[in-house]
N, C-alpha and C positions, 0 to 999 in steps of 0.2 A: 361474480363474474363480470370480466372486462366485456360488454360488447363490442365485437370489431366493426359494427356498421355504425358504431359512433366514436369508435377510436382512433378510424382510419383517419390519416392524414392525407392522402392519395392526391388531392388536390390543391395541397400548396406544396413548393417545391422547397425544399428543406437546404436552408443555408448549409455551406461545404462543412467541412467538420472541425470540431475547436480545437485550437491547440496550444492555445492559454487560458489558465483558468487564474482566477482567485481564490487564492486559501482565505479563510476567515475564519473567528473565532467569535462566538454569542455567549455575553455575559449569561449566566442562568439567574443570578435576580433582576439585573436591568432590563433584560433583553434587548441592551445595545449591542451593536454588533462592528468589529473593528477587522478590518482588511490586517492580515498580518505576512501575507507570502504573495508569490507566484511561483504555480507550476505550470511550466511552457514543454514542450517539447522543441529539443537541440539536435546541434548536428551527432552528439555524442550517443542521443534519444532522447533522453528528459533531463529536466534542471529543474532545478527548487533555490528559491534565495528569498529571503527575508527584506521584506520592508522597512525603509527608514523608519517610517513610524512607528516603528513597535518599541524605539527608544522611547516613545513618550505614555505607552500603555505605563501603568505603575503595578509592580510586581511580575512583567511577565516572563513566563515561564517560556524556553524552547521547543519545541516540540520534541518528540522521544523520535530519536536518531539524526535530527539535526541541531546539536548542541551548541555549534560554533554560527553565532549571528552573520559575522562577514564573512563566511566562504558562500561561493556559490557552487552547493552540489551538483554533480552530471553521475550520469548511471545510463547503462544498456539498455536495465528493465526497467519497469514503475517501480519506486518505491516502497517497500513494505508497509508504510503509514498510509500511503494512497490507494494499494495493491488490495490490502485486505477490505478496502470501501468497496470491490466490483464484486457482483455476485457470479460466482462459478457457471460457468456453461454448461457442467456436468449434472448440475439442479437440473429436474423435473419441472420446475414451475420457471426457466430460467427465459423461453420463448415468450409465456404470459409479462416476466417481469420486463423485457423489453418492449410487447407492446403496451402494456402503459406508460410506456418513458415516449414512447411513439416513434421508436428509431427500430430498423432493421437488420436482423441476425447479422453481426461480423463488423456492430461500429466499431472504431476505434475505441480505446480504454479511456483516453482523456473527454470524449465524447458523450460514454455513458456517464463516466463520473458529473462532468457538466452539467449532462440532462438532469439527472437523480439529485444532486446538490452534495450525493459521499456521506448523508449525512450515518452515524452509527450510535447505536444505543451505549449512554454513559458517558458521551464526550459530545463537546461542543463547537466541532470543527465540521464546517462546509463547505463546497467551494462553486463560484460563479462562473460561466463561460463568459468570456469577452464575446459580446456581440459585433458580426460583420458590417464591417465598413468597406464601401468602393471606393476609388482615387477621387471620381463626384462627389463623393458624400450620399448617396444612396446607401441605405442602414435595410437589412432587418433582424430579426433574432426572436426566439421561442422564449417563454418561461409560464413557469408555473408560479398563481396568484395565490400568494400566502395568505394565511392568518380566516381563511371558510369558516372553522371551528369556533369562531372568537366574532363572529356577525350572525346576529339572530337571525334564523331563516335563509341562511346562503346556501346551505348544503341543498334546500329543497327547491333550491331556486338555480340553483345550478344543474341539476336533474332533469330541468325543462329544456336547457339550452341543448343548440345544435351547430355542428361545426358549419363554420361560415357568420354565425350570427355576429353582429356588430356589436361592439362594446364601447366607451367610454371612460374618461378620467375623470377623476374630482380631488382637488385638495383637501387634505385631512389636517389642518395648522392644530387640531386639538389631541392632537396623535398622544397621548401620553408616553409613546417610547420614544417618539419622531416627528416632530413637528410639521420635516417635510415628506412626511409620507404622503401616498395617492393611493386614493381608491380605484378598483377595478370595478364598472359599473355595468347595469344591463336596464335600459331604461329609468334611470334612477334610483336603482334597488342597488344598493351597493354588496359585490361579491366577495372583497377581501383586497387585499394590498400588493403593488407592485414590490417585487423585493428590495428592499434597501437600500443594494449594492450596485442597483441598478438606476435608483431614482434618479442622480444629476443625468444618465444618457440619455433614460427616457423624456427629461423634463425637455431636454435638447430638440428630441425629435418632435414632440409636443409644438414647443415653440418656433420649428420651423413652419409649421401653417399647413403642413402635408400628410401626419401623423393618420395611421388606417389601424384599427385594433380590432383583431375579430377573434372568435372562438375556433380554436384547430384542436380542439380533441377534449371528450369530458369523460371521463373513468368511472364506473361504474361505483357505488358506494364501500366497496369490499377494498377500494383501492385505496392506501393512506391520504387521510386530507390535503396533507402537503402535494400530493402526485392529481387529484381531483378535475382542476381545469387545468387546460393548458391553452395560452394566445401565443397569440401571431403579431408584431407590432412589426411596420412597415413604415418607411420614411425617408426622411433626410436629415442630417446635421451637417452644419457649417463647414465647410472644407477645408483640409486638416487636422482638425478633431477626431481623437480616436479615444475610446472611452477606456479607461482603466493605462492612460500615457499619461507624460508629464510629470512635473516632479514631484507633487505629492505620492507618484508610484516609484516613486525612485528606490532603487534597493539597496541596501549597504554591501553588497560582495561588487 
């Protein structure tokens, strides 16, 4: 069970609700991650468009319901491909699910999808929320540490953490999947990794020299491994920098 005394994030002010998510695919064999589209709130409700970079993915197949690569899809309700990744509020374990995610009841759909990753058994789609950046460059985001089960002893070390504990980052250049990987550590011990799609952003924050990384939430062992440890990153980025923006994030539509 989730211990509410340990999973509460009441002393950490949450960033505002998510309005833009990167949709990504993970190759089952190589484990490499490829961003393929952007899902965001729009004047019409919700919008989805493919990134130009999908043209460089060998054998790329459009997602179900989004067959036209050059169309900007809009809908007053969340598209079925993504709404099916939300737990029904009618389920008896829905409140517990939100507690594991560190979210209050009534959180917007994109916020829940961004926090959970929107993973479903049998596919390789997942979603990553855009970090919050203020006009002056101050920034804040939350993320779950990835890969705990791939670090020997990490789950037992995580169980000893408490909300507010300070954490550090360490380069992992020998990582077989991503040579730019960053390990999340506590007193020198590796716990897991920064999500790949956040690496550029996190490095920008680290390079600013004013990074603060700390434990926001520790869920008990019955929570999925990818939802055991949630951390908060605060710091700053150069003025004008926005994660998931720029030419490499341009869409085909």
